[in-house]
MMTF fields as JSON, N, C-alpha, C and O atoms, coordinates in Angstrom:
{
  "mmtfVersion": "1.0.0",
  "mmtfProducer": "UNKNOWN",
  "numBonds": 307,
  "numAtoms": 308,
  "numGroups": 77,
  "numChains": 1,
  "numModels": 1,
  "chainsPerModel": [1],
  "groupsPerChain": [77],
  "chainIdList": ["A"],
  "bondAtomList": [4, 2, 8, 6, 12, 10, 16, 14, 20, 18, 24, 22, 28, 26, 32, 30, 36, 34, 40, 38, 44, 42, 48, 46, 52, 50, 56, 54, 60, 58, 64, 62, 68, 66, 72, 70, 76, 74, 80, 78, 84, 82, 88, 86, 92, 90, 96, 94, 100, 98, 104, 102, 108, 106, 112, 110, 116, 114, 120, 118, 124, 122, 128, 126, 132, 130, 136, 134, 140, 138, 144, 142, 148, 146, 152, 150, 156, 154, 160, 158, 164, 162, 168, 166, 172, 170, 176, 174, 180, 178, 184, 182, 188, 186, 192, 190, 196, 194, 200, 198, 204, 202, 208, 206, 212, 210, 216, 214, 220, 218, 224, 222, 228, 226, 232, 230, 236, 234, 240, 238, 244, 242, 248, 246, 252, 250, 256, 254, 260, 258, 264, 262, 268, 266, 272, 270, 276, 274, 280, 278, 284, 282, 288, 286, 292, 290, 296, 294, 300, 298, 304, 302],
  "bondOrderList": [1, 1, 1, 1, 1, 1, 1, 1, 1, 1, 1, 1, 1, 1, 1, 1, 1, 1, 1, 1, 1, 1, 1, 1, 1, 1, 1, 1, 1, 1, 1, 1, 1, 1, 1, 1, 1, 1, 1, 1, 1, 1, 1, 1, 1, 1, 1, 1, 1, 1, 1, 1, 1, 1, 1, 1, 1, 1, 1, 1, 1, 1, 1, 1, 1, 1, 1, 1, 1, 1, 1, 1, 1, 1, 1, 1],
  "groupList": [{"groupName": "MET", "atomNameList": ["N", "CA", "C", "O"], "elementList": ["N", "C", "C", "O"], "formalChargeList": [0, 0, 0, 0], "bondAtomList": [1, 0, 2, 1, 3, 2], "bondOrderList": [1, 1, 2], "singleLetterCode": "M", "chemCompType": "L-PEPTIDE LINKING"}, {"groupName": "THR", "atomNameList": ["N", "CA", "C", "O"], "elementList": ["N", "C", "C", "O"], "formalChargeList": [0, 0, 0, 0], "bondAtomList": [1, 0, 2, 1, 3, 2], "bondOrderList": [1, 1, 2], "singleLetterCode": "T", "chemCompType": "L-PEPTIDE LINKING"}, {"groupName": "ASN", "atomNameList": ["N", "CA", "C", "O"], "elementList": ["N", "C", "C", "O"], "formalChargeList": [0, 0, 0, 0], "bondAtomList": [1, 0, 2, 1, 3, 2], "bondOrderList": [1, 1, 2], "singleLetterCode": "N", "chemCompType": "L-PEPTIDE LINKING"}, {"groupName": "ALA", "atomNameList": ["N", "CA", "C", "O"], "elementList": ["N", "C", "C", "O"], "formalChargeList": [0, 0, 0, 0], "bondAtomList": [1, 0, 2, 1, 3, 2], "bondOrderList": [1, 1, 2], "singleLetterCode": "A", "chemCompType": "L-PEPTIDE LINKING"}, {"groupName": "LEU", "atomNameList": ["N", "CA", "C", "O"], "elementList": ["N", "C", "C", "O"], "formalChargeList": [0, 0, 0, 0], "bondAtomList": [1, 0, 2, 1, 3, 2], "bondOrderList": [1, 1, 2], "singleLetterCode": "L", "chemCompType": "L-PEPTIDE LINKING"}, {"groupName": "ASP", "atomNameList": ["N", "CA", "C", "O"], "elementList": ["N", "C", "C", "O"], "formalChargeList": [0, 0, 0, 0], "bondAtomList": [1, 0, 2, 1, 3, 2], "bondOrderList": [1, 1, 2], "singleLetterCode": "D", "chemCompType": "L-PEPTIDE LINKING"}, {"groupName": "GLN", "atomNameList": ["N", "CA", "C", "O"], "elementList": ["N", "C", "C", "O"], "formalChargeList": [0, 0, 0, 0], "bondAtomList": [1, 0, 2, 1, 3, 2], "bondOrderList": [1, 1, 2], "singleLetterCode": "Q", "chemCompType": "L-PEPTIDE LINKING"}, {"groupName": "HIS", "atomNameList": ["N", "CA", "C", "O"], "elementList": ["N", "C", "C", "O"], "formalChargeList": [0, 0, 0, 0], "bondAtomList": [1, 0, 2, 1, 3, 2], "bondOrderList": [1, 1, 2], "singleLetterCode": "H", "chemCompType": "L-PEPTIDE LINKING"}, {"groupName": "TYR", "atomNameList": ["N", "CA", "C", "O"], "elementList": ["N", "C", "C", "O"], "formalChargeList": [0, 0, 0, 0], "bondAtomList": [1, 0, 2, 1, 3, 2], "bondOrderList": [1, 1, 2], "singleLetterCode": "Y", "chemCompType": "L-PEPTIDE LINKING"}, {"groupName": "TRP", "atomNameList": ["N", "CA", "C", "O"], "elementList": ["N", "C", "C", "O"], "formalChargeList": [0, 0, 0, 0], "bondAtomList": [1, 0, 2, 1, 3, 2], "bondOrderList": [1, 1, 2], "singleLetterCode": "W", "chemCompType": "L-PEPTIDE LINKING"}, {"groupName": "PRO", "atomNameList": ["N", "CA", "C", "O"], "elementList": ["N", "C", "C", "O"], "formalChargeList": [0, 0, 0, 0], "bondAtomList": [1, 0, 2, 1, 3, 2], "bondOrderList": [1, 1, 2], "singleLetterCode": "P", "chemCompType": "L-PEPTIDE LINKING"}, {"groupName": "LYS", "atomNameList": ["N", "CA", "C", "O"], "elementList": ["N", "C", "C", "O"], "formalChargeList": [0, 0, 0, 0], "bondAtomList": [1, 0, 2, 1, 3, 2], "bondOrderList": [1, 1, 2], "singleLetterCode": "K", "chemCompType": "L-PEPTIDE LINKING"}, {"groupName": "GLU", "atomNameList": ["N", "CA", "C", "O"], "elementList": ["N", "C", "C", "O"], "formalChargeList": [0, 0, 0, 0], "bondAtomList": [1, 0, 2, 1, 3, 2], "bondOrderList": [1, 1, 2], "singleLetterCode": "E", "chemCompType": "L-PEPTIDE LINKING"}, {"groupName": "VAL", "atomNameList": ["N", "CA", "C", "O"], "elementList": ["N", "C", "C", "O"], "formalChargeList": [0, 0, 0, 0], "bondAtomList": [1, 0, 2, 1, 3, 2], "bondOrderList": [1, 1, 2], "singleLetterCode": "V", "chemCompType": "L-PEPTIDE LINKING"}, {"groupName": "PHE", "atomNameList": ["N", "CA", "C", "O"], "elementList": ["N", "C", "C", "O"], "formalChargeList": [0, 0, 0, 0], "bondAtomList": [1, 0, 2, 1, 3, 2], "bondOrderList": [1, 1, 2], "singleLetterCode": "F", "chemCompType": "L-PEPTIDE LINKING"}, {"groupName": "ILE", "atomNameList": ["N", "CA", "C", "O"], "elementList": ["N", "C", "C", "O"], "formalChargeList": [0, 0, 0, 0], "bondAtomList": [1, 0, 2, 1, 3, 2], "bondOrderList": [1, 1, 2], "singleLetterCode": "I", "chemCompType": "L-PEPTIDE LINKING"}, {"groupName": "SER", "atomNameList": ["N", "CA", "C", "O"], "elementList": ["N", "C", "C", "O"], "formalChargeList": [0, 0, 0, 0], "bondAtomList": [1, 0, 2, 1, 3, 2], "bondOrderList": [1, 1, 2], "singleLetterCode": "S", "chemCompType": "L-PEPTIDE LINKING"}, {"groupName": "ARG", "atomNameList": ["N", "CA", "C", "O"], "elementList": ["N", "C", "C", "O"], "formalChargeList": [0, 0, 0, 0], "bondAtomList": [1, 0, 2, 1, 3, 2], "bondOrderList": [1, 1, 2], "singleLetterCode": "R", "chemCompType": "L-PEPTIDE LINKING"}, {"groupName": "GLY", "atomNameList": ["N", "CA", "C", "O"], "elementList": ["N", "C", "C", "O"], "formalChargeList": [0, 0, 0, 0], "bondAtomList": [1, 0, 2, 1, 3, 2], "bondOrderList": [1, 1, 2], "singleLetterCode": "G", "chemCompType": "PEPTIDE LINKING"}],
  "groupTypeList": [0, 1, 2, 3, 3, 4, 5, 2, 6, 4, 7, 6, 8, 9, 10, 4, 4, 3, 11, 12, 12, 11, 6, 1, 13, 4, 3, 14, 15, 11, 16, 15, 15, 17, 6, 11, 6, 2, 10, 10, 6, 17, 4, 1, 14, 12, 12, 8, 2, 11, 12, 4, 12, 12, 3, 12, 3, 17, 15, 5, 3, 18, 14, 14, 1, 1, 4, 12, 5, 13, 15, 11, 12, 16, 12, 16, 9],
  "groupIdList": [1, 2, 3, 4, 5, 6, 7, 8, 9, 10, 11, 12, 13, 14, 15, 16, 17, 18, 19, 20, 21, 22, 23, 24, 25, 26, 27, 28, 29, 30, 31, 32, 33, 34, 35, 36, 37, 38, 39, 40, 41, 42, 43, 44, 45, 46, 47, 48, 49, 50, 51, 52, 53, 54, 55, 56, 57, 58, 59, 60, 61, 62, 63, 64, 65, 66, 67, 68, 69, 70, 71, 72, 73, 74, 75, 76, 77],
  "secStructList": [7, 7, 1, 2, 2, 2, 2, 2, 2, 2, 2, 2, 2, 6, 6, 1, 1, 7, 2, 2, 2, 2, 2, 2, 2, 2, 2, 2, 2, 2, 2, 2, 2, 6, 6, 6, 6, 1, 7, 7, 7, 7, 7, 7, 2, 2, 2, 2, 2, 2, 2, 2, 2, 2, 2, 2, 2, 2, 2, 2, 1, 1, 7, 7, 7, 7, 1, 6, 2, 2, 2, 2, 2, 2, 6, 6, 7],
  "xCoordList": [-29.849, -30.995, -30.16, -29.286, -31.353, -30.853, -30.253, -30.334, -29.434, -28.98, -30.178, -29.803, -31.36, -32.228, -32.34, -32.523, -32.246, -33.291, -32.091, -32.564, -30.032, -29.589, -29.693, -30.519, -29.533, -30.413, -30.842, -30.565, -31.922, -33.055, -32.544, -32.176, -32.26, -32.084, -30.749, -30.564, -29.864, -28.974, -29.968, -29.964, -30.728, -31.548, -32.416, -32.965, -32.899, -33.269, -32.067, -32.727, -30.627, -31.207, -29.938, -29.413, -29.245, -28.276, -28.515, -27.69, -30.036, -30.183, -30.669, -31.311, -30.136, -30.362, -28.855, -28.465, -28.393, -26.435, -26.238, -26.675, -25.383, -24.735, -23.45, -23.024, -23.356, -22.48, -20.847, -20.191, -20.685, -19.328, -19.643, -18.936, -20.715, -20.556, -20.461, -19.505, -21.696, -21.622, -20.258, -19.992, -18.828, -18.196, -17.243, -17.021, -16.946, -16.952, -17.57, -17.012, -18.197, -19.081, -18.653, -17.851, -19.211, -18.566, -16.694, -16.27, -16.19, -14.364, -13.927, -12.943, -15.276, -14.723, -15.078, -14.428, -16.463, -17.199, -15.787, -15.277, -15.255, -14.332, -12.395, -11.73, -12.523, -11.313, -11.688, -10.705, -12.486, -13.364, -12.901, -12.468, -13.288, -13.19, -11.543, -10.978, -11.093, -9.793, -9.025, -7.871, -9.064, -9.1, -8.716, -7.839, -10.061, -10.318, -9.645, -8.586, -10.261, -9.617, -7.6, -6.915, -7.335, -5.401, -5.279, -4.911, -5.571, -5.111, -3.991, -3.624, -2.922, -2.257, -1.379, -1.825, -0.196, 0.6, 1.368, 1.859, 1.526, 2.182, 3.548, 3.519, 5.266, 6.114, 6.285, 5.593, 7.858, 8.259, 9.394, 9.704, 9.745, 11.227, 12.56, 13.047, 12.808, 13.366, 13.923, 14.933, 12.219, 12.56, 11.749, 12.278, 10.946, 10.967, 12.23, 12.292, 13.635, 14.104, 15.377, 16.206, 14.947, 15.155, 15.125, 15.974, 13.542, 13.382, 13.707, 14.225, 13.423, 15.023, 15.446, 15.385, 16.538, 17.78, 18.25, 19.325, 17.749, 17.418, 17.097, 17.747, 16.058, 15.375, 16.789, 17.045, 17.291, 18.636, 18.966, 18.909, 19.581, 20.201, 20.826, 21.94, 18.679, 18.828, 18.826, 18.881, 18.757, 17.947, 20.505, 21.029, 20.997, 22.36, 22.789, 23.304, 22.651, 22.559, 22.363, 22.822, 21.456, 20.803, 19.119, 18.048, 19.24, 17.723, 16.628, 15.859, 16.155, 15.376, 14.512, 14.784, 13.737, 13.332, 12.795, 11.721, 13.671, 13.68, 11.992, 11.094, 11.499, 9.669, 10.588, 10.966, 10.964, 10.898, 10.998, 10.892, 11.182, 11.734, 9.842, 9.413, 9.259, 8.079, 6.926, 5.88, 7.553, 6.497, 7.067, 6.146, 7.768, 8.655, 6.497, 5.386, 7.541, 6.551, 5.802, 5.685, 4.809, 3.155, 2.815, 2.148, 3.113, 2.903, 2.939, 3.658, 2.263, 3.457, 1.586, 0.865, 1.329, 0.036, -1.053, -2.219],
  "yCoordList": [-18.714, -17.172, -16.544, -16.756, -15.279, -13.389, -12.962, -13.429, -11.791, -10.882, -9.544, -9.038, -9.466, -9.238, -9.869, -9.336, -11.364, -11.848, -11.872, -12.322, -11.378, -11.198, -9.623, -9.51, -9.096, -7.834, -7.462, -7.094, -7.997, -7.823, -8.931, -7.758, -9.608, -9.92, -9.182, -9.256, -8.418, -7.469, -6.674, -6.262, -6.442, -4.976, -5.175, -4.29, -6.464, -6.82, -7.371, -7.542, -7.591, -7.862, -6.974, -7.27, -6.265, -4.865, -3.908, -3.135, -3.839, -3.167, -3.763, -3.357, -4.985, -5.544, -6.42, -7.21, -5.284, -5.331, -4.133, -3.143, -4.149, -3.459, -2.461, -2.74, -1.79, -0.568, -1.385, -1.493, -1.764, -2.604, -3.609, -3.715, -4.313, -5.535, -4.627, -4.473, -3.94, -2.84, -2.838, -3.487, -2.422, -1.46, -3.228, -3.151, -4.404, -5.643, -5.939, -6.51, -5.563, -6.936, -5.716, -6.012, -4.67, -3.217, -3.172, -2.86, -3.541, -3.305, -5.122, -5.729, -5.538, -7.248, -7.069, -7.511, -6.175, -6.082, -5.155, -5.603, -3.281, -3.438, -3.895, -3.584, -5.121, -6.019, -6.574, -6.778, -6.979, -7.761, -7.494, -8.061, -5.931, -4.756, -5.267, -6.178, -4.113, -4.141, -5.096, -4.67, -6.332, -7.508, -7.654, -7.832, -7.423, -7.667, -7.213, -7.663, -5.7, -4.528, -4.207, -3.343, -5.159, -5.041, -6.927, -7.471, -7.566, -9.11, -8.669, -7.523, -10.073, -10.089, -11.116, -12.053, -10.537, -10.98, -11.973, -11.749, -13.233, -14.659, -13.77, -12.715, -14.451, -13.8, -15.115, -16.125, -14.624, -16.305, -16.429, -15.753, -17.845, -17.989, -17.46, -17.578, -16.591, -15.924, -14.815, -14.732, -13.834, -13.293, -14.208, -13.867, -14.965, -15.46, -15.513, -14.867, -16.502, -16.938, -15.257, -15.107, -14.167, -13.102, -13.03, -13.272, -12.453, -13.086, -13.608, -12.827, -14.908, -15.11, -15.146, -15.498, -14.517, -14.24, -12.64, -12.57, -11.837, -10.82, -10.797, -10.163, -11.571, -11.773, -12.663, -12.526, -13.505, -14.248, -13.485, -13.16, -12.855, -11.834, -10.571, -10.12, -9.989, -9.539, -10.247, -9.653, -11.323, -12.75, -12.909, -13.127, -12.677, -12.917, -11.555, -11.716, -10.412, -9.296, -8.578, -7.545, -9.686, -9.32, -8.784, -9.276, -8.257, -7.625, -8.182, -8.049, -8.845, -10.404, -9.441, -8.498, -10.147, -9.891, -10.876, -11.34, -11.407, -12.672, -13.423, -12.676, -14.872, -14.193, -13.909, -12.741, -14.678, -14.017, -12.187, -11.426, -11.845, -10.186, -9.459, -8.313, -10.476, -10.155, -10.383, -9.764, -11.691, -11.728, -10.502, -10.077, -10.163, -9.333, -7.845, -7.608, -7.433, -6.513, -5.779, -4.588, -6.867, -7.92, -7.523, -6.496, -8.06, -7.27, -5.99, -5.656, -4.905, -3.44, -3.167, -2.192, -4.005, -4.039, -3.183, -2.991],
  "zCoordList": [-15.83, -15.592, -16.756, -17.597, -16.032, -17.812, -16.806, -15.67, -17.258, -17.536, -16.105, -15.047, -16.716, -15.733, -14.772, -13.678, -14.966, -14.013, -12.879, -11.835, -12.671, -11.95, -11.785, -10.88, -11.941, -11.659, -10.023, -8.881, -11.224, -10.014, -9.159, -9.1, -8.667, -7.437, -6.535, -5.32, -7.619, -6.703, -6.236, -5.076, -6.935, -6.001, -5.465, -4.81, -5.536, -4.417, -2.816, -1.79, -2.67, -1.709, -1.857, -0.784, -2.32, -1.549, -0.911, -0.424, -0.822, 0.376, 1.525, 2.494, 1.131, 3.024, 3.806, 4.666, 2.403, 3.665, 4.018, 3.431, 5.273, 6.244, 4.865, 3.744, 5.414, 4.812, 4.434, 3.398, 5.594, 5.229, 4.096, 3.093, 4.321, 3.035, 1.988, 1.228, 2.008, 0.474, 0.513, -0.499, 1.203, 0.998, -0.2, -1.408, 0.618, 1.307, -1.105, -2.042, -1.036, -2.36, -3.751, -4.637, -3.694, -3.901, -4.677, -5.79, -3.707, -3.851, -3.742, -3.32, -4.385, -4.83, -6.821, -7.768, -6.787, -8.023, -9.0, -10.027, -8.058, -8.473, -9.669, -10.657, -8.041, -8.613, -9.444, -10.155, -9.862, -11.524, -12.815, -13.818, -12.183, -13.683, -13.828, -14.433, -12.89, -13.111, -13.208, -13.162, -13.336, -13.474, -15.593, -16.439, -15.385, -17.065, -17.547, -17.983, -17.641, -18.076, -18.116, -18.664, -17.417, -16.938, -16.861, -15.82, -17.856, -17.305, -17.068, -17.326, -16.23, -16.321, -17.701, -18.362, -17.728, -18.353, -17.682, -16.576, -18.377, -18.544, -18.684, -19.317, -17.792, -18.346, -18.852, -18.981, -19.182, -20.46, -18.983, -18.002, -19.652, -18.967, -17.99, -16.865, -19.704, -19.45, -18.116, -17.419, -18.289, -17.379, -16.073, -15.015, -15.894, -14.489, -13.697, -12.651, -14.265, -14.099, -13.774, -12.877, -15.087, -13.751, -12.911, -12.054, -12.809, -11.765, -10.324, -9.526, -9.955, -9.481, -8.912, -7.734, -10.001, -9.778, -9.246, -8.65, -9.381, -9.073, -7.297, -6.466, -7.071, -5.778, -4.356, -3.16, -5.516, -4.686, -4.189, -3.003, -5.468, -4.781, -4.239, -3.976, -4.18, -3.172, -1.117, -0.04, -1.401, -0.379, 0.345, 1.438, -0.858, -0.725, 0.043, 1.149, -0.369, -0.27, 1.45, 1.938, 2.038, 3.26, 2.835, 3.192, 2.44, 1.966, 2.182, 1.23, 3.166, 3.726, 5.328, 6.071, 5.194, 6.858, 7.316, 6.933, 8.417, 9.258, 9.475, 9.086, 10.079, 10.461, 11.752, 11.833, 12.659, 13.832, 13.69, 14.651, 12.528, 13.023, 12.334, 12.464, 11.76, 11.744, 12.657, 12.851, 13.26, 14.438, 15.526, 16.223, 15.671, 16.576, 16.21, 16.686, 14.964, 15.101, 14.775, 15.063, 13.695, 14.003, 15.745, 15.878, 16.719, 18.236, 18.425, 19.367, 17.699, 18.013, 16.963, 17.177, 16.196, 15.316, 16.367, 16.023]
}
């Protein structure tokens, strides 16, 4: 399918969407564009291992949330 044909279909279907649906589609399109503009960088093994060590240190220091705490907190949402 050509770009022109795709554009034409988008123009045909867009008015049929509800406001919330349009917001969802627009957010999805924006996320695709952002990802293309700022592609994720791959970590080196050293960077990956450093992140793991830092996370383990936070856990060892008690900086974590248990599943039980998350469940209790979510009940007040």
